[in-house]
N, C-alpha and C positions, 0 to 999 in steps of 0.2 A: 608873641607875648611881650608886653612892655618890660623894659630892663628892670624896673623897680620890683617886678614880681619874681625875678629869677631866684631870690632867696628862698621862696616857699617850696614846701615839699608836697608832692601829690598825696591826696588823702581821699579814700573812696567815697566819703559822704560828708555833708556839712555837719560839723560838731554842734550839737544842740542841747546837750545835757552834761552835768558834771562828770558822770561816769565815762562819757565819750571824750571829754577833755582829758581825763586821766589816761585813757588809752592812747590818745594822741601824744601826750607828754612822754609816756612810757616808750612809745614807738620811736620818737625822735631823740629821746634822752635828755634834751635840754632845748629851751626855746625862750624867746622874749615874749612879753605880753603883747606889745604892739610892734609893728615893723620899725626898725631903726636904720636910717640911712648909713651906708658904709659899714654895716655889721652883717656879715654873712651868716644869718641864723634864721630858722623858721619862726613864725609868730603864731601864737594861739588865735589872735584876731583874724588872721587870714583863714585859718581852719574853720572858724565860726562864720565869718562874713563872706568868704570866697571872693573878696576884693580888698583893695587898699582902703584904709580909714578915710572917711569923708566928713567926719564930725562926730559929735557925741550922740551917736545913734543907739538903737536897741542892742546892737552887737557889742558896742563898747561898754554899755551898761551891764551886759550879761557877764562879760569876762572880768569886769571890775568887781563884780560880786564873787566870782569864782576865785579870784586871787586872795580873797579873805577866807572863803569857805574851805578850799582844798587843803591849805596847810593846817588850818585849825583842826580839821578832821584827819590830819596826817595821811593824806592821799597823794600829796606832792609837796615839794619844797619850793618856797617862793621867797625871794629877796631881791634887792637891787644889786645884782651881781655882775652881769656882763656890761662893762662900760657904765656902771652905776645906773643901769636901766632895769626896770622890772623884769625878772627872769624866773622861769620855772626850771627845776631840775627834777628828774625822775628819782624816786626813792631807790631804784636799783643802782643808779650811777652816783647818787649822793655820797656814798662811802668813798668812791674813787676821787671825787672832788675834794673831800675832806683830807684824804691821804695826800693828794697832790699839793695841798696848801699847808700841810702839817698842822692842822687845826682840829684833829680828833682829840680834844682835851676835856678835862673835867671842868665843871662850872667855876671852880675856885682858882683856875690857872691864870687869871688876869695879871696878878703881880709879876709872875715869871715872864709873861709877854712884855710887860712894861719895862722890867729891868733889862731885858735883852734888846729893847728898842723896836719891838715889833708893833707896838701900839703907843698912842699918845696918852698923856695924863687924862684928857677928856674922855677918850675911849675907855680907859680903865674905870673912870667914874661911872660910865653907863653900864659897863660890864658888871661892876660890883653892885650897882643899884638893882639890876635885874636878878643877880644872884641872891640878893637879900630879900627882895619883895616878890619875886616871881614875875609872870607876864604883866607888862604895864602898857597902857596907851600913851601916846606921845606926850600930852601935857603933864601927866603924872610922872613920867620918866624924866622929863625936863626939870620938874620941881624936885624930884628925889636927887637929881644930880646937880642942883643949884644952877640951872641954865635957863631960867625963866625970862631973862631980858632979851632984847632984840639981838645984842651981841652974843648972848648965850645961845640963842637959837641958831646962829651961824655956826658956832662951835659944835652944837648938837648935831646939825646936819652933816658936817664934815666927819665927825667921829662916828656917826651912824653909818655913813657910806663906807668908812674904813672897816668897821666891824662886819658889815654885810659882805663886803668884798673878800674878807678873810673867812667867811662862813662861820663866824662866831655867833652872830645874831640873825634871827629869822623873823620875817613878817608872820604874825600869828593871829590873824583876824583883825577886827576893827571894833571900836567902841565909840558910841555917840557921846562925846564930851561937851560939845557946844551945839548950838542950833544950826551950825553950818555943816560941812562935810564931816562924816565920821572920821575919827582919828585912827591912824594905824596903831596896831597893838604889836608889841615886840616881845620876844623871849630868847633865851639862850638856846642855841642849837643842841648843845649837850643835854639839855633837859627835855626839849621838845622831840628830839629824834635820837634817843639813847641807843636804839638798836643799830642804826646806821653809823653812829659814832663808834660803837664797839666793833662793828665790822671793819671800819676804816683802819683801826689799829693793827689789823692783820694784813694790810695791803701796803706794799712798798711804794715809795714815790714813783719809781720807774714803772712798776706795773700799773699804777693808777693813771699815769700819763699815757701809757700804751692803750689802755681801755678807752679813755676819753678820746684820744686821737683816732682810734679805730672807728668809734661811733661817728665822729665828725666826718671822717673820710667816706664812710658809708653814705652820708648825706650829701657830701660835696667831694666827689672823687678827685677833682682837679685842684683841691686846696694845696697850697705850698707850705713848707715849714715856716716861712716868714709869717704868713697869714695865721697859721695855728699858734705860733709864739705870741703874736700880738693879741689875739683873741683871748687866750687862756693865761696870759701873763707869764709865759715861760721864756727862758733864754732860747736862742736859735739852736744851740747845742742840745738842749732838752727836747725841743720839738723834733729835731732830726733823729735823736735817739728813740723817741716814741714811735716814729714812723719806720724805723729800721726793722727788717724782718728778723 
């Protein structure tokens, strides 16, 4: 098998329906939408196409539709999480990811995060806009946060990456705002997945990291603490502790 396919996890049949995609995501626990070079994670694309991407084909179009549909129906969590790439997290493991990031918080916790330096002023603006208006598509959110200009768009993208990386904001469907591509629609995780947020508050950071690393090592038994630390944004000590029996 070619080296670039070694990230992928054997699956008994080609994924061809949303329900099958959910079962795959629940089985692996977390995955990327498309394969990413140098990131040791399974991809939903490979589970659907049974090969590496070769262009914008019917398989790419299918999973692009699912990344809007599944989180909106609360069947899986989707955000630009792993290395700022499109990623799915299973709802079973989402509480552990929230606990590990210390972001199982209320929708109005933005000011506290800003005061302690965990988010930027731009990220706070986006957080508060979503808190005030509810789920918003990209252009409306940029307008509500006064980031309509080209420079504002750069600030928007950076702040949005940060918020998704912290699991504060989730991708929540799409809206046709222009004649071009449909715009991403965003919402606060605390509002979209309140059950998982509540569950996360009962999980310690240590237990969360242990559960995540156990799932990852079930997929990739030879993974090292360094690899795990880099992928999940932990220190080497945290990764080693998560792997300890």
